Structures are given as structure tokens and as C-alpha cells.
N, C-alpha and C positions, 0 to 999 in steps of 0.2 A: 453525795449529791453533788460536790464540786466536780469530781471526775465525770459524772454523767453530763453535766452542763457543758464541760470542756468537749467531750466526745460529741455531742449534739452540735455544738458550734463547729467543730472540725468538719462534721458530715454536711452541716449547711455550706460551709465554704467549698466543698468538693462538688456540690450540685452545679447544674447548668446555670452559666452566667447569663448576663442580658444577651438577647439575640442580636441586637445591634452590634456588640462587640464580636460575636461569632461571625456575623456576616462581614463585617470589616476585616477580620482576620483572613476569612476565605478569599475575599476580593483581593486582599494584599499578597497572599501566599500563593494562590493558584496559578497565575500566569508563569511564574518562574518553574513551579512544579510540573505544569503541563509541557513546558518547553523541554525539561529533562526527560520526561516520559517519552516525548516525540523524539528526541535525540537518541534514545536508547533504540527505538523502533527503526531508526535509519541505518543501523549497523548491527545485524544479527543474522544468525542461521538457525533454523528450527526444523524438527521433525515431529510427526504425529499423525492423528487421524482427524477426519471431519465428516460429520453425518448431517445429511439434509432430509428433513422429514415433511412431506407435502399433504395437502388437504385430502388427497385421494388415496392416502395411506401408501403412496409410493415412497421408498427410502433409497436414497443414494448415499453409498458409504465410500469415502476416500480412504482406503486402507493404508496407503503410503503417501503421506503429505510432507513435501518439502517446501520451505518458504524462507526467503531470505532478502537481505537488502545491503547495499554497499553505497552509501550516500544517496545519489538520485537514482541509482539502479535498483529495481525491484523485480522479484520473480516469484512465481509459485508453480510446483509441479504436483498435479493430481495423478497418481499412479495407483495401479491395483484397484480400480473402481469397480463396485458392484451396484447393481440395481435390483430391486424387487417390488412387487406390488401384488394386490389380491388377484389380479389377472395372470401374474407371471411370477415364477419362482426366482430365487436369487441367481443372477447370471452376471458374468463379466461385461464391462462396457469399456470404452476406449479411455486411454490416458490422455492428459492434456498439459501442455507447457505454455504459460504466458509470461512473456518478459517485457519490461519497459525500461528503456534507458534514455538519457538526454539525446542520443544520436538515432536510435531506432527502437521500434517495437516488433515483436513477432509473436505468432500463435502457432504451436505445433500439435499435432494429433497423431496417436498411434491406436489404430483399430486392433481389436482382439485378434483378428486374422493376419496381422502383420507383425513382424519383428522389429521393425524400425518406424521412426516418426516421419511424417510428411509435413510440409509447410502449408498451413491453413491460410495465413495472412502475415504479411510484413510490410513495413512502411518506414519511412524516415521521420515521421512525426505521429503523434498521438491522434488517431481518427475516431470517429464515433462507434465503430465496431468494437473498440477496446475499452468502452466505458464501463462495461461489466467487470473488466479487470480491476479497476479502483473499488468497486463495491465489494468484490471478494477479498481483495487484499486489506482493505481496511477492517473487514469483519474478522480477518485472521490475526493481522499484526498490530492494529491501532486501537483495539477495544479498550484500552485503558484511557483513551481520551476522545473516542469518536463513537457515536451512535447514530443511526439513520443518516449516515454519510456527511455528517457535520460534527465538527468539534464542539464540546461544551464552551470553549473558550470564545469560539466564533458567536455562539449564541448570547454569551455574556456580554459581548462587545456591540450587540445589535440594540439599536434605540428602544426596540419594543420590549426587550427583556426585562420581566418584572419578577422579583422574588416575592412570593405570597406567604411564605413561612420558612423558617429554618431552625433546626433543633438537632441537638446531640442524641444518640441512642446507642446501647450496648447491643452488639450482635455477634456471636461466635468468638467471645473473647476479645473483640475490637470494639473501639469507639468510632462509630460512623457519624458522618454529618449528613442529615437529610435535608435537601433544598427543594422546596415546592416553588414552581414558577409557572409564568405564562409567557408565551412567545409567539410571535406573528411575523410572517413574511409575505411577500407578494403571492406566494404559491400556497401557503398553508398555514393553519393555526395549530399551535401545539401547547400542551399543558400536562402537568404531572410532576414526578419527583425523580430526582436523581440523587444517589446515595454515594458520597465519596468517603475515602479512607485516608485521613491525615497521617496516620502511621505508616501509610505505604504511598508517600509523596501525593497525596490527594488523588490517587487513581480512583477510577470508577469502579464501585463494587456492584452496584445494582441500579437498574433503570426501570421506571414505571410510568410511561407517558401514553397519552393519547393524542393523534394528530387528525387533523381534518383538511383534506384537499379542497381548495377553492375552486378548482377547476370542475367543469362538467364533464361527465362520461361522454363517449360517442353516441348514446342514445338520449343525451340531454338530461340525464338524472345526476344528482350528486354522487360523488364517490363516497363510500361507507367510510366511517371513522376507523383509524388503524391503531391498535393497541399493542404496544411494544413492551414486553418485559424481559430483562436480561439480568444475568449475574455473571461476575468475573472473579476468578481466583488468581493469586499471583505467586511467582517464585522469587525469592530474594536472593541477590547476588552481593559480593563484598562491595562496600562502599554505599550501602543503603540504596541499591539500585533494584529496581523491581520490573518484571515483564510478565505479562498475562500467560499463565500456563493452562487455563481452563475458561471456557466461555460457553454460556448456553443461552439461547434467547427464544422467545416465543413471539410471533407476530399474528395477530389475530384481527378478524373483522366480524360485524354481526352476520356476515354472509359466509356460510360454511365452506364455500368453494374459494375462498381467499385466506390462505393459512400458511404460516411458516414455523418451522421448529429446527434449530441449528445447534449442534453440539461440537464444539472444538476441544481436542485434548491433546496438548503438546508433551511428548515423552523426553525430548532433548531440546536444549536451549543453549546456544552458544553465542556469547556476545562479541561483537567486533565485526568486521566486514565479512560479508558472505564470500565463499571461494569464488574467484574471479572467473574460473572456468563456467560456472553456473550460467552466467550471461551470454555464452557463446553456442551457437547451434551445433558446434562440433561435439559438445558435451552430450548431444542426443543422437550421435551418429550421422549428422549432416554437414556438409561443407559450409565454411564460414564465408559464404558469398558477401559481397560488399552490400550492406544494407543502407550505406550512405553514399550519395552521389559522389564520384570521384571525377574532379576536372582534369581534362586532358592537359598535359604539361604544355606550356607555351613554347613556340619555336625557338624562343631566345633563351629558354630555360637550359642549364647546363646538363639536365637530366634528359633532354631530349635527344633521341637519336638522329633526328632530322637536323638539329644543330650542329652536332659533330660531323655528320655527313656533308653538310653544307660547307664547313669550316675546312675540311680535308679537300674537298673539290676546289674550293678557292686558292687553297695553298698549291696544290698541284697545278692549277691554272696559272698561277703567278710565276711558279717556277718554270713552267714550260714556256710561257712567253719570254721570260728572261733569258732562257737558253736560246730561243729562236733569234732574239735581239743580238746576243753575243755572236751567234754564228753569222748573222748577216753582216755585223760590223767587220768580222775577220774576213769575209768574202770581199767586201768592198775594198778593204786595205791591200788585199792580194792583187786585185785587179789595177789598183792604182800604181803599185810598184811595178 
């Protein structure tokens, strides 16, 4: 009886504690953990595959995905792509390169009929046509902290963010923390649950949320609610560092013609700065033309040919003038004598 009582007391002590304590721990630990996950995603190189499944049963597969980051430089390469649908059997489609750096951005494309890339767009600054880059990149590289193009921390810091329930649960041999919440911005309302893994630096393991756009559609009807479900698995590195190795998400609405299903699988992940050549167009068979405006050197600059030409001309002119004056003086003295 004594041992039974002690066992029951020990089990009781292992049960979930007060939710207030759990929420306080999460709010205290998460900002630092999220910063560490974000820091890892800023210096890495990875390879794998990426599949997009659409409502019309069209499937686009990126069979050779390369993605990397080096500080503020980010890039992804979609190579060996195929597409298939009920109307058309599997066939190759163009390869794409998208790169963003503090100094320039560029998009390259290689059609199946060509052996080399061509420049689709390039600019000294981030412009509207490159917005899709951030969407795709976050989906691939930042799914440990981001969903629906916004971090969980940004949601937490918004005045409207309210936790409606929080609890621990066992799943797949790990203890997860499920956080039910409601959140509202000027553009939309969102509610549901996010599942975090404290053993993996509070990385996002699952998301199950519904959002409602506040805007009206072009035909003055409300947009349908959007239901997002996702799951993330991680690879562990030395030093208790984690990086997403697999991500799958479903995006559904009541309307069957609005639907998404994406599967990411990384087969190689190397931490540290991505190779520097990845961010240059010469890596894709193109010349590294200046993507950032280069100012013409000032006339007074030592690197200006005009400066040196003018200097040589001035020196020669001065020498010639002095020579002429010397000869004139000798001529005058000869006549005087």
C-alpha cells in the first residue's frame, strides 16, 4: 500500500501542471528559441525535392531543389521540373533561379528547349514582381517559425493575440505544446492551434488554423475561409541545433477550386554560409553584369584617365612655356651684347 501510494503520488507529480505556468514558460522561452531557429535559417545550403499539388489535379514536381542563404543573401533553384495533369501526361518544364541580396535581385529561366539560362528580371532593389520569392522561400527555409507568411512571434506580439487554451500532449514519442489562439489584423481574422516542440527549440511541429479575409472579392462577395494544416519534421545537428527536413501542408477552402498541397523533402542540409558563387549569375552560365549602378569616377579622382591626361598636358605645357621663355631670354641677351 505504501509503495502504491508513493507511485500514485509520483505519477500525479508528472502530470500536466497549471496552464498558467506553461503559458508563462512558453512566453518566456519562445523569443530566444525563435531567434536561434531564424539564425540557423540565415546560414545554410540544402538540396531536396518540392511538390505542388493543385485543385485541378495538376502536379508540379521540382526534382532538383537547391536553396541557400548567407546572411541577407537568399536564393533557390528549381531544376529538373515536371508537370502533369489529367489533360496532359508528365512532361518537363522550365528551370527557375531566384536570388535576393541587399544589392540586387534577379530571376533566371531555362526553357526545356535551351541549354542555358536567360535573364527574366533583375533590379537594384526588391520590387513587386519578386514578392513570390519571399512566399516560396519562407515555405522552404523558415517553416520552423513561419506560416502564412508571418512568424508566430509576430503574431504573439500583436495586441489582438489571445491564447484561448494551452496544454501538453504526447505525440510520436515527443511532448508537444498545443496553443489555441485567436488573432486579428486589419486584413484578416485567424484562429486555431499551433503545436510547438520544446525539445526541438520550440520549433513548429503542426499548424491547424482557419483565417477569414476581411476584404471583399472583385464581385463584392466575401472571400471564403482558408483552412491551413501543416506538419514539420526536423533534423538535429551538434549543439542542439534543428533545421526542418520535411514539411507538408494543405490549404483548403469550401470552394473546390481553391486548394493547395505542398510537400518539401530535403535530402542534404549543410549549416553555414551557402557557397558564394550561388548568388552570381556566372554560376548559371551568364555574365556577371553590374546589377548595381556604378558611378562614373570624378574628374579629380586618381583613377580617372581624364585626370592623368589633364595633368600630363599641364606639365608639358608648363615645360614648353619655360623652354620658350629661356630661349627668348638668351636671344635678348645676345642682341644686347
